C-alpha positions in Angstrom: 0.0 0.0 0.0 1.4 3.5 -1.0 0.3 6.9 -0.1 1.3 9.0 -3.2 2.1 12.7 -2.3 0.7 14.6 -5.4 2.1 18.0 -4.4 5.1 17.7 -6.9 3.0 16.1 -9.7 1.4 18.0 -12.7 -2.1 19.0 -12.5 -3.1 17.2 -15.6 -2.9 13.4 -15.1 -2.3 12.9 -18.9 1.1 14.8 -18.5 2.5 12.4 -15.9 4.2 10.3 -18.6 5.6 13.3 -20.4 7.7 14.9 -17.7 11.0 13.9 -18.9 10.6 14.7 -22.6 12.1 17.7 -24.4 10.0 20.8 -24.3 8.8 22.3 -27.6 10.0 25.9 -28.3 7.2 28.3 -27.4 5.9 30.6 -24.6 3.9 30.2 -21.5 3.8 29.7 -17.8 6.2 27.5 -15.8 6.7 26.6 -12.1 10.3 26.6 -10.8 10.8 23.1 -9.4 14.5 23.2 -8.7 17.6 25.5 -8.1 21.0 24.0 -7.6 23.9 26.3 -7.0 26.9 25.0 -9.0 24.7 22.0 -9.9 25.0 22.3 -13.7 27.8 21.7 -16.3 30.0 19.9 -13.7 29.9 22.8 -11.4 30.4 25.6 -13.8 26.8 26.7 -13.8 23.8 27.0 -11.5 21.0 24.7 -12.6 17.4 25.9 -12.9 14.6 23.4 -13.4 11.1 24.4 -14.4 7.9 22.5 -15.1 5.6 23.8 -17.9 2.2 24.7 -16.4 0.6 26.3 -19.5 2.2 26.4 -23.0 1.7 27.3 -26.6 1.9 23.6 -27.3 -0.8 22.3 -24.8 0.6 18.7 -25.0 3.8 20.0 -23.4 2.2 20.8 -20.1 4.0 18.8 -17.4 7.2 18.6 -19.4 10.4 19.9 -17.6 13.2 22.1 -18.8 16.7 22.5 -17.3 18.6 25.8 -17.8 22.2 26.3 -16.9 23.3 29.8 -15.7 27.0 29.9 -16.0 28.5 31.8 -13.2 31.9 32.7 -14.9 31.5 36.3 -16.4 33.2 36.0 -19.8 31.9 39.4 -21.0 33.0 41.5 -18.0 29.5 43.0 -18.1 28.0 41.0 -15.3 25.9 38.9 -17.5 25.4 35.9 -15.1 24.3 38.5 -12.5 21.9 40.0 -14.9 20.3 36.6 -15.6 19.9 35.8 -11.9 18.5 39.2 -11.0 16.1 39.2 -13.9 15.0 35.7 -12.9 14.5 36.8 -9.3 12.3 39.7 -10.5 10.4 37.4 -12.8 9.6 35.1 -9.9 8.6 37.9 -7.5 11.5 37.2 -5.2 12.4 40.9 -5.5 11.0 43.8 -7.4 12.3 46.6 -9.7 11.5 49.1 -7.0 13.5 47.3 -4.5 16.4 46.9 -6.9 16.3 50.6 -7.7 16.2 51.4 -4.0 19.3 49.3 -3.2 21.1 50.7 -6.2 20.5 54.3 -5.2 21.6 53.6 -1.7 24.7 51.8 -2.8 23.6 48.7 -0.9 23.9 45.0 -1.9 20.6 43.2 -2.7 20.6 40.1 -0.7 18.5 37.3 -2.2 18.1 33.6 -1.2 17.6 32.0 -4.6 16.5 28.8 -3.0 13.2 30.6 -2.4 12.7 30.5 -6.2 11.4 27.0 -5.9 7.6 26.8 -6.2 7.3 30.2 -7.8 5.6 30.8 -11.3 7.3 32.6 -14.1 6.4 33.4 -17.7 9.0 31.8 -20.0 10.0 31.7 -23.7 12.0 28.9 -25.0 13.8 28.7 -28.4 15.9 26.1 -30.1 19.5 27.1 -30.9 22.4 25.3 -32.6 25.5 24.5 -30.5 28.2 27.1 -31.0 30.8 24.4 -31.5 28.8 21.8 -33.3 25.9 23.3 -35.4 24.5 19.8 -36.0 23.4 19.7 -32.4 20.5 21.8 -31.2 19.4 22.7 -27.8 16.3 24.3 -26.2 17.3 27.3 -24.2 15.7 30.3 -22.6 15.1 33.0 -25.3 16.5 36.6 -25.5 20.1 35.5 -24.7 18.9 33.7 -21.6 16.7 36.6 -20.3 13.3 35.5 -21.7 11.4 35.3 -18.4 8.8 37.6 -17.1 6.6 38.1 -14.1 3.1 36.7 -14.6 1.5 40.1 -14.1 3.9 41.8 -16.7 1.8 43.4 -19.4 4.2 42.2 -22.2 3.1 38.7 -21.5 -0.6 39.3 -21.0 -1.6 37.2 -24.1 0.8 34.2 -23.2 -0.8 31.0 -22.0 -1.4 31.0 -18.3 -2.9 28.7 -15.7 -5.1 31.3 -14.1 -6.6 28.9 -11.6 -3.1 27.9 -10.4 -2.2 31.5 -10.1 -5.3 32.2 -8.2 -4.4 29.4 -5.7 -1.1 31.1 -5.3 -2.6 34.4 -4.6 -1.6 35.9 -8.0 -4.3 37.3 -10.0 -3.9 36.8 -13.8 -4.7 40.3 -14.7 -2.6 43.4 -13.9 -3.7 45.4 -11.0 -5.8 48.4 -11.8 -4.1 51.7 -12.2 -4.8 54.2 -9.5 -7.4 56.8 -10.4 -6.2 60.3 -11.1 -6.5 62.7 -8.2 -9.5 65.1 -8.3 -8.7 68.5 -9.7 -8.3 71.1 -7.0 -11.4 73.0 -6.2 -11.5 76.8 -6.9 -12.3 78.7 -3.8 -14.1 82.0 -4.5 -13.1 84.6 -2.0 -15.6 87.3 -1.0 -14.8 90.8 -2.0 -13.0 92.9 0.5 -15.2 95.2 2.4 -15.1 98.9 1.3 -13.0 101.3 3.3 -15.0 103.7 5.3 -14.9 107.2 4.2 -14.1 109.9 6.8 -17.0 112.1 7.6 -16.7 115.6 6.2 -18.9 118.5 4.9 -18.0 117.4 1.2 -18.3 113.7 1.8 -21.0 111.8 0.0 -23.3 110.2 2.7 -24.0 107.2 0.4 -20.4 106.7 -0.7 -20.1 103.3 1.2 -23.5 102.0 0.2 -23.3 99.7 -2.8 -26.0 100.0 -5.5 
C-alpha cells in the first residue's frame, strides 16, 4: 500500500508520462521546481529546473526544462548576475522598485535563490544550434537567456497561463488596476474685500459706502 504525495505532480494526469521529454519551443507559464547552486555543467553553472504549467503547445504541459546559468563572467558586463537578478524579479523574489532602492543607496541586494522553488514565471524557449557543433540543437531560454517575465507583466498578457493555479497562489492573472487620477483642485471664491470707510466731512457723499 502506497500513499502518493501529489504535491510535486502535474495538475493534468495525462502529463505524468511526459515529464522527462524535451519541451517544444514556445511561450507560456512555468513553475520553478529546482535551483541547484553549482549544480550544472560539472559545477560551472547553477541549474534551474522548471515544469511547464501552461504552454503554446498544450501537449507540453507537465514537461520539464533545465537551464544552466554559467557563473563565470566571460563578457566583463556582469551577464550571469543579470540573468539571476532578472529571474528573481520574474519570480517575484524581488521587485524593480527594491532593486532601484538598493542601487540608489549603494547597498547590496541580498537574495536567497532557493526561495525561487515553487514560484511561477512566464517563460519563452527557443531552439538554438550548439556554438561548436551546429549539427546539435538545444532548447534554451530566449533573448540570450533573459526570456522570463513576471506573470503580471503586461508584455506577456496574451501568453498561455494557468489562471486557476495563479489564483491558488494568490496571484491574479490580470494586472492590478491603475490608481485613479486625483480630483482637480477646487476653486475657492473669496468674498470681495469690504469697502474702506470714508471719513466724515462736509463734502463727503453720505452714500459713498453703500453699494447699489
